[in-house]
Backbone as a ProteinNet text record, in pm:
[ID]
protein_1_A
[PRIMARY]
MTKPVPYIDPTRPKARFRPLKAWKHMQRLLADKEDTKQVFHIIEALSGEATRKDFTRFLASENGGELLAKRRFLPDLLDNHDELRKLPKGSVAEAYIKFMEREGLTAHGLVAESMENREHQSLYDDDLLWYANRLRDTHDLYHVLTGYGRDALGEDALLGFSHSQNGGLGVSFIAFMGNRQIAKAVPREARIKDVLVEGRKHGKLAKRIADQDIIKLLSEPLEAARKRLNIQKPALYRQALDVVSELGLEPAQLAA
[TERTIARY]
13773.4	13919	13954.9	14040	14084.1	14180.5	14152.7	14239.9	14375.6	14482.1	14616.5	14645.8	14729.5	14774.3	14891.1	14880.3	14989.3	15115.6	15228.2	15356.5	15419.4	15445.5	15520	15643.7	15757.9	15884.2	15885.1	15902.9	15900	16014.3	16118.8	16229.3	16207.4	16100.3	16071.6	16033.5	16105.8	16072	15949.3	15882.7	15772.2	15826.6	15753	15797.3	15804.3	15912.4	15931.1	15869.1	15814.8	15758	15865	15914	16027.4	15993.4	15922.5	15879.5	15994.1	16102.2	16214.1	16279.8	16294	16349.4	16257.3	16126.5	16031.1	16041.5	16055.8	16064.6	16189.6	16301.6	16426.3	16409.1	16349.2	16331.3	16224.8	16127.2	16027.9	16093.5	16186.2	16255.9	16333.6	16391.9	16463.9	16368.3	16251.6	16153.2	16098.7	16075	16025.5	16129.4	16256.2	16363.2	16378.7	16344.5	16357	16245.3	16137.1	16020.2	16048.1	16157.1	16192.8	16267.5	16306.7	16381.6	16283.5	16221.6	16110.9	16153.6	16281.9	16324.6	16290.7	16276.5	16241.1	16101.8	16015.4	15880.3	15885.3	15969.5	15979.3	16030.3	16126.4	16179.4	16071.7	15994.2	15889.4	15783.7	15739.2	15636.7	15687.4	15811.9	15870.5	15883.9	15913.9	15936.4	15807.3	15695	15571	15460.3	15470.9	15357.9	15337.5	15442.3	15425.3	15370.6	15266.5	15207.8	15090.3	15077.9	14964.4	14958.8	15075.1	15074.9	15026.3	15064.4	15014.4	14862.1	14809.5	14664	14593.1	14652.3	14593.5	14599.1	14706.9	14721.3	14612.6	14580.4	14473.2	14340.1	14314.5	14191.1	14188.8	14302.1	14312.2	14279.3	14334.1	14310.9	14164.6	14094.1	13952.7	13861.1	13917.2	13836.5	13799.9	13710.2	13660.6	13772.3	13865.3	13970	14103.5	14115.7	14245.1	14317.1	14248.7	14311.8	14360	14276.7	14313.5	14431.4	14430.5	14539	14670.2	14663.1	14784.1	14838.7	14749.7	14792.8	14869.7	14829	14896.6	15027.8	15030.5	15150.8	15212.7	15129	15174.5	15260.5	15366.4	15452.1	15397.1	15327.9	15250.9	15332.8	15454.6	15527.5	15546.9	15566.6	15581.6	15454.9	15341.5	15213.4	15192.1	15215.5	15183.3	15276.4	15398.1	15492.2	15485.4	15404.4	15390.6	15280.5	15314.5	15213.7	15163.5	15246	15201.7	15083.3	15090.4	14980	14859.8	14885.5	14775.7	14698.3	14766.5	14698.6	14598.4	14605.7	14511	14376.3	14373.3	14249.3	14160.1	14031.7	13935.2	13965.3	13921.9	13929.1	13845.1	13895.2	13822.1	13840.3	13926.9	13948.4	14040.8	14045.1	14140.4	14282.2	14309	14442.7	14482.6	14391.6	14423	14455.7	14376	14401.2	14533.2	14564.7	14689.2	14810.1	14805.3	14916.4	14938.8	14831.2	14842.5	14905.2	14862.4	14914.6	15062.9	15101.9	15241.3	15333.8	15290.9	15375.6	15383	15274	15275.7	15368.9	15370.1	15450.9	15592.6	15620.5	15753.4	15783.7	15684.7	15698	15694	15751.4	15735.3	15713.6	15644.4	15623.1	15755.7	15843.9	15973.9	16059.9	16038.5	16113.1	16081.8	15954.3	15916.5	15972.4	15979.3	16040	16185.2	16258.7	16401.3	16420.1	16335	16346.2	16319.8	16219	16185	16291.6	16351.7	16451.7	16580.6	16607.2	16725.2	16713.7	16590.8	16569	16499	16463.4	16391.2	16489.2	16456.8	16540.8	16487.2	16570.5	16542.3	16438.4	16337.1	16224.7	16268.2	16367.6	16407.3	16470	16501.1	16556.5	16450.4	16325.3	16215.8	16127.3	16158.8	16083.9	15961.9	15861.2	15741.7	15617.9	15501.5	15378	15347.4	15396.3	15376.1	15453.6	15573.9	15651.2	15580.9	15529.4	15455.8	15339.8	15267.9	15153.5	15198.8	15304.1	15356.2	15399.3	15460.5	15500.7	15379.1	15273.7	15150.3	15094.2	15096.6	15049.8	15137.9	15266.8	15360.4	15334.6	15318.5	15313.2	15183.1	15080.1	14952.3	14934.1	15036.1	15022.1	14976.1	15038.9	15003.2	14865.9	14824.2	14688.6	14585.4	14619.9	14532.9	14513.6	14622.4	14612	14507.9	14517.1	14429	14283.6	14258.8	14122.1	14058.8	14137.7	14082.1	14075.7	14161.5	14166	14259.4	14331.6	14429.7	14558.7	14610.9	14731.8	14857.8	14972.8	15101.9	15159.7	15083.9	15124	15121	15179.9	15191.9	15056.7	14957.2	14825.5	14757.8	14774.9	14718.2	14779.2	14911.2	14978.2	14931.1	14913.5	14871.7	14732	14639.4	14503.2	14498.4	14583.2	14586.7	14639.6	14733.6	14780	14666	14581.9	14465.7	14371.6	14347.9	14264.2	14323.4	14452.9	14520.9	14520.5	14539.4	14538.2	14401.8	14295.3	14161.8	14138.1	14200.7	14182.2	14268.7	14394	14492.2	14555.9	14532.4	14591.3	14738.1	14803	14944.7	14965	15013.9	15032.8	15132.8	15233.2	15332.8	15270.4	15179.7	15110.8	15028.5	14958.2	14874.8	14959.4	15074.4	15162.9	15217.1	15258.9	15309.5	15199.2	15077.5	14965.5	14937.9	14938.5	14910.8	15017.1	15144.2	15252.3	15259	15240	15240.8	15128.3	15011.5	14896.7	14922.8	14988	15021.4	15112.1	15211.1	15305.4	15236.6	15151.9	15082.2	14989.6	14920.1	14824.9	14892.6	15020.4	15093.4	15120.4	15114	15159	15046.7	14922.6	14810.7	14702.7	14614.2	14509.1	14410.7	14342.7	14248.2	14135.9	14098.6	13987.1	14017.7	14142.9	14176.1	14131.3	14108.7	14057.1	14144.5	14271.7	14367.5	14340.6	14309.8	14282	14160.6	14060.6	13940	13967.3	14067.3	14103	14151.1	14232.4	14279.1	14163.8	14077	13958.4	13875.1	13860.4	13786.3	13852.7	13986.8	14057.6	14036.9	14044.1	14022.3	13880.4	13784.3	13644.8	13621.1	13676.7	13656.8	13720.7	13833.2	13896.5	13809.1	13737.5	13648.5	13525.7	13475.1	13353.7	13378.6	13497.7	13527.3	13558.6	13532.8	13578.9	13731	13793.1	13938.7	13999.8	14082.5	14150.1	14248.6	14309.5	14407.8	14347.7	14217.3	14151.2	14109.1	14130.7	14081.2	14175.3	14117.9	14195.9	14242.2	14368.9	14419.4	14403.2	14420.3	14405.5	14262.6	14165.5	14026.3	13994.5	14049.2	14024.7	14075.6	14192	14249.6	14161.5	14085.4	14000.3	13869.8	13831.5	13703.4	13707.2	13592	13583.8	13613.5	13689.3	13734.3	13618.5	13519.8	13409.1	13326.1	13313.2	13239.9	13314.5	13446	13526.5	13512.7	13517.7	13500.6	13364	13261.6	13126.8	13116.5	13172	13166.4	13239.6	13351.8	13431.7	13384.2	13283.6	13228	13334.2	13414.8	13516.5	13453.7	13449.5	13384.9	13477	13417.8	13495.9	13565.2	13690.9	13766.3	13734	13613.4	13563.1	13645.2	13674.6	13748.7	13892.2	13949.3	14083.6	14083.2	13984.3	13974.6	13953.2	13871.1	13847.8	13977.2	14053.6	14180.6	14276.1	14280.3	14367.3	14324.3	14192.7	14143.8	14191.6	14188.3	14235.3	14383.8	14460.3	14603.9	14629.8	14551.9	14567.8	14539.9	14440.4	14406.9	14521	14607	14723.4	14839.7	14819.6	14924.9	15027.3	14992.7	15084.3	15043.1	15139.7	15112.4	15100.8	15018	15005.9	15139.2	15232.4	15363	15443.7	15404.4	15478.7	15435.7	15331.1	15286.1	15394.9	15412.3	15509.6	15454.1	15543.8	15502.5	15618.6
8377.6	8385.7	8424.5	8524.7	8567.6	8463.9	8422.9	8322.4	8383.4	8314.6	8367.3	8368.5	8462.2	8467.2	8371.4	8270.6	8172.4	8234.8	8189.4	8237	8128.8	8160.4	8072.8	8148.8	8092.7	8159	8207	8337.3	8389.9	8339.6	8284.7	8230.2	8082.8	8024.7	7883.5	7870.5	7790	7774.4	7686.2	7700.2	7611	7470.8	7374.4	7235.9	7194	7127.7	7081.7	6944	6921.2	6792	6713.2	6602.5	6528.4	6379.9	6343.3	6204.5	6105.8	6143.7	6051.7	6018.6	6118.4	6096	6002.6	6024.8	5940	5795.6	5776.1	5641.5	5569.3	5642.4	5583.7	5534.4	5617.1	5578.1	5469	5467.4	5361	5225.3	5221.4	5096.1	5047.3	5139	5101.1	5048.8	5110.4	5065.9	4927.9	4905.2	4774.9	4665.7	4702.5	4605.5	4572.7	4667	4645.9	4721.5	4651.4	4716.5	4774	4730.3	4784.1	4916.6	4954.3	5078.2	5195	5224	5319.6	5463.8	5491.4	5628.6	5665.5	5563.9	5590.8	5652.5	5620	5675.8	5827.8	5880.2	6025.1	6090.1	6024.9	6078.9	6082.2	5976.5	5968.7	6075.2	6086.7	6187.2	6326.9	6353.5	6484.6	6515.2	6412	6431.2	6453.8	6403.5	6407.2	6495.4	6536.7	6604.3	6747.8	6810.5	6946.5	7040.3	7113.7	7210.8	7153.6	7021.7	6958.5	6994.3	7001.9	7032.2	7173.3	7266.9	7404.8	7408.9	7337.3	7334.6	7270.2	7162.9	7093.9	7180.5	7254.1	7345.3	7453.1	7500.2	7598.8	7541.2	7415.9	7350.2	7336.9	7301.9	7289.3	7421.3	7531.3	7662.6	7703.3	7655.5	7689.9	7602.4	7499.3	7408.2	7472.3	7408.4	7462	7480.7	7386.1	7389.6	7444.1	7464.6	7495.7	7614.5	7725.8	7846.9	7831.6	7771.4	7752.1	7656.9	7549.5	7452.4	7512.6	7593	7659.8	7756.7	7830.4	7927.2	7858.1	7735.8	7661.5	7599.5	7563.2	7506.4	7394.2	7305.6	7197.9	7097	7049.7	6945	6811.8	6739.6	6622.9	6505.6	6477.6	6362.2	6365.5	6484.7	6492.8	6444.7	6479.4	6436.3	6286.7	6241.6	6103.9	6001.8	6040.8	5947.5	5949.5	6036.9	6042.4	5944.7	5816.5	5714.3	5716.8	5760.4	5768.2	5863.4	5976.8	6072.5	6020.9	5959.5	5909	5798.8	5722.6	5615.5	5669.3	5795.9	5857.3	5885.3	5875.1	5897.6	5774.9	5788.2	5680.9	5547.9	5439.4	5307.3	5306	5236.8	5229.5	5349.9	5442.7	5565	5541.2	5639.7	5636.5	5627	5696.7	5694.8	5554.5	5481.2	5345.9	5256.8	5268.2	5188.8	5229.5	5357.6	5407.5	5352.4	5355.8	5303.8	5155.8	5078.7	4935.1	4910.9	4987.8	4973	5005.6	5117.4	5161.8	5067.8	5021.8	4934.1	4794.4	4748.9	4618.4	4619.8	4730.4	4741.2	4791.6	4829.9	4880.1	5014.4	5101.7	5230.1	5346.2	5458.7	5585.7	5695.5	5798.9	5912	5981.4	5990.7	6053.3	5970.9	5839.5	5755.4	5788.1	5815.5	5853.5	5990.6	6079.4	6210.9	6194.8	6113.4	6093.7	6035.2	5939.6	5877.3	5977	6059.6	6156.8	6264.7	6304.9	6410.5	6364.3	6235	6182.6	6194.7	6202.7	6192.8	6312.8	6409	6524.4	6619.9	6660.5	6752.7	6895.1	6983.7	7128.2	7170.4	7087.2	7132.3	7190.1	7126.3	7170.5	7310	7361.5	7496.2	7602.9	7563.4	7661	7631.6	7693.5	7669.6	7760.2	7722.3	7804.6	7720.4	7780	7709.1	7595.9	7605.2	7496.9	7373	7392	7280.2	7220.8	7306.6	7258.3	7169.5	7208.3	7129	6996.7	7000.9	6877.5	6780.6	6834.3	6750.8	6693.3	6770.5	6724.2	6601.6	6606	6490.5	6368.6	6390.6	6281.2	6223.3	6310.6	6267.1	6195.8	6211.5	6145.8	6017.8	5976.3	5858.9	5735.2	5706.9	5586.2	5599.3	5720.8	5742.7	5707.3	5732	5691.8	5540.1	5465.4	5319.5	5279.3	5339.3	5304.9	5336.1	5450.2	5492.9	5414.8	5382.6	5316.2	5165	5107.3	4962.5	4894.9	4971.9	4913.3	4884.7	4762	4722.5	4772.2	4731.9	4772.5	4670.1	4566	4476.6	4554.2	4496.7	4568.1	4611.4	4523.4	4557.5	4665.9	4657.6	4760.4	4896.5	4900.9	5027.9	5081.5	4991.7	5032.7	5092.5	5024.8	5075.5	5208.8	5220.5	5345.7	5460.9	5431.3	5535.3	5582.8	5488.8	5528.4	5616.2	5579.1	5658.9	5798.2	5803.2	5930.4	6020.1	5960.5	6040.7	6105	6030.4	6088	6201.4	6192.7	6296.6	6419.8	6396.5	6505.6	6533.2	6448.1	6470.3	6430.1	6464.9	6434.4	6320.2	6351.1	6248.8	6143.6	6182.2	6086.9	5976.2	6011.4	5913	5818.5	5876.1	5796.4	5700.5	5747.3	5664.4	5546	5569.8	5461.7	5358.9	5408.3	5317.3	5231.1	5292.5	5219.5	5113.2	5152.6	5059.2	4946.9	4981.3	4880.1	4779.9	4830.5	4743.3	4644.3	4690.5	4601.5	4487.8	4521.3	4419.8	4317.9	4366.4	4275.9	4182.8	4238	4159	4042.2	4057.2	3949.9	3831.4	3856.5	3755.7	3670.5	3709.2	3636.8	3607.7	3511.2	3476.3	3590.9	3581.9	3687	3704.9	3594.7	3604.6	3696.1	3730.6	3827.3	3968.5	3992	4121.6	4238.9	4224.1	4323	4462.3	4469.7	4600.3	4665.9	4585	4639.8	4690.1	4631.5	4678.2	4823.3	4854.6	4992.4	5084.9	5038.8	5118.7	5148.1	5046.3	5064.5	5169.9	5164.2	5262.5	5403.7	5419.9	5552.7	5601.3	5511.4	5546.7	5588	5511.4	5542.6	5676.5	5708.5	5838	5954.1	5935.8	6040.4	6056.7	5945.5	5950.6	6008.7	5988.2	6028.3	6177.8	6231.3	6367.1	6365.8	6477.9	6482.7	6471.9	6367.9	6348.5	6461.7	6514.5	6622.9	6747.2	6764.5	6884.5	6870.2	6753.5	6727.3	6780.7	6817.6	6850.3	6716.8	6685.7	6553.9	6523.9	6623.3	6601.5	6558.6	6627.3	6590.7	6454.4	6430.1	6303.9	6186.5	6199.7	6091.9	6057.4	6152.4	6131.2	6061.2	6061.2	6002.8	5850.2	5787.1	5642.1	5608.9	5503.8	5472.5	5457.1	5377.1	5354.2	5480.1	5562.9	5688.2	5782.9	5783.7	5868.4	5823.2	5693	5640.8	5679.6	5669.7	5704.9	5853.3	5936.7	6081.8	6121.7	6056.5	6088.7	6014.2	5929.9	5850.4	5761.1	5696.7	5603.1	5464.3	5409.6	5281.7	5165	5050.2	4931	4880.7	4840.6	4796	4650.2	4626.9	4490.9	4413.6	4474.8	4403.3	4374.5	4464.3	4441.5	4319.4	4310.1	4196.2	4066.6	4072.2	3952.7	3908.2	4004.9	3972.1	3905.8	3953.7	3892	3749.2	3725.3	3588.9	3496.2	3545.6	3465.8	3434.9	3537.1	3519.3	3417.2	3425.6	3334.5	3190.1	3172.4	3038.2	2975.8	3061.6	3011.6	2976.5	3001.9	2972.6	3082.8	3202.7	3315.5	3411.2	3482.5	3592.7	3720.7	3817.4	3942.3	4010.2	4000	4065.1	4004.2	3883.2	3816.5	3860.2	3942.7	3989.8	4070.9	4052.5	4132.7	4272.5	4369.5	4508.4	4581.2
11995.5	11980.3	11837.2	11823.1	11690.4	11633.8	11512	11451.2	11419.5	11453.6	11427.3	11277.7	11238	11099.2	11085.7	11000.6	10990.1	10933	10984.4	10932.8	10847	10721.1	10631.5	10586.7	10612.8	10582.3	10436.3	10414.7	10277.3	10190.1	10252.7	10173.5	10137.7	10190.8	10161.2	10013.7	9936.9	9794.8	9777.7	9664.7	9634.3	9612.9	9661.9	9650	9503.5	9467.4	9329.4	9311	9192.5	9156	9081.8	9141.8	9086.4	9072.7	8966.9	8950.4	8934.1	8867.6	8849.6	8983.8	9066.9	9200.6	9280.3	9268.1	9339.6	9292.4	9161.5	9107.1	9157.9	9165.1	9215	9357.9	9440.5	9580.4	9594.8	9504.2	9508.3	9480.4	9385.6	9356	9478.5	9552.5	9674.2	9780.5	9788.8	9887.1	9851.6	9723	9679.7	9704.3	9693.1	9715.7	9864.2	9949.9	10094.2	10164.2	10195.5	10254.5	10392.9	10456.4	10587.6	10577.7	10456.5	10436.1	10429	10543.8	10546.1	10518.8	10524.9	10494.1	10350.7	10263.7	10124.8	10114.5	10208.6	10208.3	10216.2	10304.8	10320.9	10192.1	10125.7	10000	9891.7	9882.1	9778.8	9801.4	9924.8	9956	9924.5	9961.7	9938	9788.9	9710.1	9566.2	9489	9542	9463.5	9521.3	9643.4	9706.2	9658.9	9604.2	9553.5	9660.2	9624.2	9716.9	9795.4	9798.1	9865.2	10013.8	10079.5	10222.7	10248.7	10162.1	10177.4	10164.8	10064.8	10044.1	10162.7	10213.3	10327.1	10452.2	10467.7	10580.6	10576.3	10458.1	10442	10487.4	10452	10496.4	10647.9	10705.1	10850.1	10918.9	10868	10928.8	10922.1	10818.3	10801.1	10886.3	10949.9	11030.7	11164.1	11235.1	11362.2	11464.5	11469.6	11571	11521.2	11389.8	11331.1	11392	11403.1	11455	11597.8	11682.4	11822.6	11836.1	11758.3	11765.5	11717.2	11612.3	11563	11666.4	11733.4	11834	11947.5	11982.5	12089.2	12041.2	11911.3	11847.6	11932.4	11980	12068.2	11992	12058.6	12003.3	12051.6	11965.7	12005.7	12060	12010.2	12064.8	12215.6	12272.9	12418.6	12488.7	12432.3	12487.6	12465.7	12343.4	12306.7	12372.1	12402.3	12465.2	12617.8	12673.8	12819.9	12862.5	12858.8	12885.4	13029.2	13121.7	13260.8	13274.3	13206.4	13210.5	13131.7	13017.8	12935.1	13007.5	13092.9	13166.5	13268	13298.8	13391.3	13324	13191.1	13117.8	13131.9	13102.1	13131.3	13061.9	13125.2	13065.1	12936.9	12837.4	12711.8	12622.5	12664.1	12587.8	12469	12381.4	12270.4	12325	12433.1	12493.5	12535.7	12598.1	12642.2	12521.7	12415.5	12294.8	12230.3	12235.3	12176.3	12251.4	12383.8	12464.1	12435	12432.1	12405.3	12268.1	12170.2	12034.5	12029.7	12085.8	12078.2	12154.6	12271.8	12351.6	12289.3	12231.6	12164.5	12044.7	11971.4	11850.5	11878.2	12002.1	12036	11971.6	11966.7	11897.6	11995.1	11952.8	12022.8	11920.4	11960.3	11871	11839.8	11938.9	11915.9	11820.2	11819	11726	11581.3	11553.1	11417.8	11382.2	11480.2	11458.1	11415.2	11489.1	11459.4	11320.4	11284.7	11153.3	11041.9	11059.4	10955.2	10941	11053.8	11048.6	10981.2	10982.6	10914.7	10763.6	10715.6	10571.4	10509.5	10591.2	10536.8	10469	10347.3	10271.8	10285.5	10328.9	10329.7	10434.3	10463.4	10544	10677.5	10741	10873.9	10872.5	10755.1	10745	10767	10758	10762.3	10882.2	10993.2	11116.4	11118.2	11040.5	11030.3	11058.5	11040.6	11073.5	10975.6	10855.2	10759.8	10803.7	10855.8	10908.4	11029.9	11116.4	11233.5	11190.2	11085.8	11041.2	10979.5	10898.1	10839.2	10949.9	11053.9	11166.7	11239.4	11246.9	11311.7	11239.8	11106.8	11029	11056.2	11060	11090	11229	11326.7	11465.9	11501.3	11420.2	11447.5	11365.6	11291.7	11204.3	11281.3	11393.5	11467.3	11533.5	11561.8	11612.9	11504.9	11378.6	11267.4	11269.1	11294.8	11303	11407.2	11523.9	11634.2	11600.6	11544.4	11515.9	11401.7	11299.4	11181.5	11195.7	11278.9	11291.8	11194	11113.5	11021.7	11096.6	11081.4	11151.3	11083.5	11139.3	11084.3	10987.7	10955.9	10848.8	10717.5	10612.9	10485.9	10431.1	10438.8	10385.4	10468.7	10601.8	10688.2	10662.9	10646.9	10617.2	10481.7	10385.4	10252.2	10255.1	10323.1	10332.4	10407.2	10509.1	10585.4	10500.2	10410.8	10318.5	10230	10184.6	10105.6	10185.9	10310.5	10400.6	10419	10446	10472.2	10349	10230.5	10108.4	10087.5	10113.1	10097.9	10196.8	10312.2	10414.1	10388.6	10348.6	10348	10213	10113.9	9981.7	9977.8	9867.5	9849	9752.3	9632.4	9531	9575.5	9654	9700.5	9782.8	9872.8	9955.8	9868.4	9771.9	9682.1	9598.2	9552.2	9469.3	9548.3	9671.3	9755.3	9780.4	9806.6	9830.6	9707.7	9590.7	9466.6	9439.1	9448.2	9418.8	9522.7	9648.7	9753.1	9734.4	9696.7	9675.3	9562	9457.4	9345.8	9391.3	9472.5	9519.9	9610.7	9698.2	9789.3	9711.5	9611.5	9533.5	9461.6	9429.4	9361.8	9454.6	9584.1	9680.9	9738.9	9715.7	9777.8	9673.7	9701.6	9606.7	9581.2	9467.8	9430.9	9531.9	9597.2	9691.2	9809.9	9828.1	9933.2	9896.1	9767.2	9717.2	9763.5	9740	9788.3	9730.7	9602.1	9541.7	9606.2	9638.1	9700.5	9841.4	9908.2	10042.6	10036.4	9934.8	9919.6	9883	9795.9	9760	9884.9	9969.9	10094.5	10183	10193.1	10273.7	10222.5	10091.4	10032.2	10060.1	10042.9	10065.6	10210.2	10302.7	10444.1	10481.1	10418.5	10443.5	10399.4	10288.5	10238.8	10327.3	10377.5	10458.8	10598	10650	10788	10798.3	10916	10945.4	10953	10919.1	10913.9	11053.4	11070.1	11198	11224.4	11119.3	11134.1	11198.1	11185.3	11237.8	11383.4	11443.1	11578.1	11684.9	11797.5	11917	11975.3	11961.4	11997.1	12145.5	12230.9	12374.5	12407.3	12351	12374.2	12312.5	12195.2	12126.5	12208.4	12269	12349.1	12469.7	12516.8	12634.6	12600.6	12474.2	12433.5	12437.5	12466.1	12447.9	12301.5	12278.2	12142.8	12045.7	12081.1	11988.1	11967	12069.6	12055.5	11962.1	11972.5	11884.1	11739.7	11717.2	11581.1	11525.2	11608.1	11563	11532	11620.1	11598.2	11470.3	11445.2	11327.3	11202	11219.1	11108	11044.1	11127.7	11079	11070.5	10949.8	10924.7	10961.8	10988	11017.2	10890.3	10898.9	10781.2	10744.9	10697.2	10677	10574.4	10459.7	10355.3	10398.3	10474.2	10527.9	10619.4	10706.1	10797.6	10720.6	10616.9	10534.6	10466.8	10419.1	10353.8	10451.3	10574.5	10674.9	10704.7	10701.2	10722.8	10611.5	10487.3	10373.2	10390	10427.7	10448.7	10559.4	10666.8	10778.6	10736.9	10650.9	10603.1	10522.9	10466.3	10392.4	10484.8	10615	10710.6	10722.7	10674.3	10680.7	10791.7	10845.2	10934.6	10852	10894.5	10819	10790.9	10884.9	10868.2	10754.9	10709.5	10603.7	10464.9	10456.8	10325.8	10258.9	10129.7	10054.3	10036.3	10034.2	10008.3	9946
[MASK]
++++++++++++++++++++++++++++++++++++++++++++++++++++++++++++++++++++++++++++++++++++++++++++++++++++++++++++++++++++++++++++++++++++++++++++++++++++++++++++++++++++++++++++++++++++++++++++++++++++++++++++++++++++++++++++++++++++++++++++++++++++++++++++++++

C-alpha cells in the first residue's frame, strides 16, 4: 500500500511557546484539580511543534500510513460497547469497557471537554488535527494498558508514560508539578517522585501505543497485548497506593 501524503493546512501557524500563559493556567489547576480544562490550555501553551514531530514519527511507523488513510474517528468505535462486547473474553476491549463504565466515562465526553477549551486548532481540519485527536481519544485506553488508575497519582504517572512515548513539554510540566503537589501530601515512604520516574521509564521501554491499530489491539488478550507492547507492571505506583491505604485514605483523596 502506498503511504498517503499527509495534509497539513498551509495556513496553520506554527505553535507558539507561551510559558507565562502555561503558568497562569497551572495555578488555576493547582487551585482546583477538577478544573481539567486547564490541562488543555497548559499543553497547548507549551507543546510547541512537538505534535508535528510526533506525527512524523507516527507516519514512519509500520501502521502509520494505513491508519492515516482510513482516518477513523475512534470515539465512535470506543463508545460502541455493544459491539466491543462481541470481542473475546479477557480482551483489551473487555477491560476497556469495565474501566469506562466503572468510571462513568465516554470517549465522546472527552471530545466535548477538549473542544470547549481548544484554541484555534478546530480551524484547521487537517491530518495533524486528526492525529492530535487520536492521542486524546486513546487516553483512557492508556490507563487500561498500563494499569495506572484515575486517581491523582495514577494520572500523574500516566502523564510521565505518555510524555516518554509522544513528547510535549506541556505534558511533562503538568506531570512534574502534579508530582510535587502529591508528594507534599503523603509520607516519604510512598516514594511519589519515584512513581513518576517509573512511569517515564515504562513509557520509554514500551512500544508506542499511538502507532497501534486500535481495532486489532482491542481484540487482543489484555496480558498478551501488554507483553507484546513491553508494558511493565507499575510496581512503585501500587506500593504507593498501599502506603496511602495504610493511612486510611482513598487514592482519589490524594492532592494534585
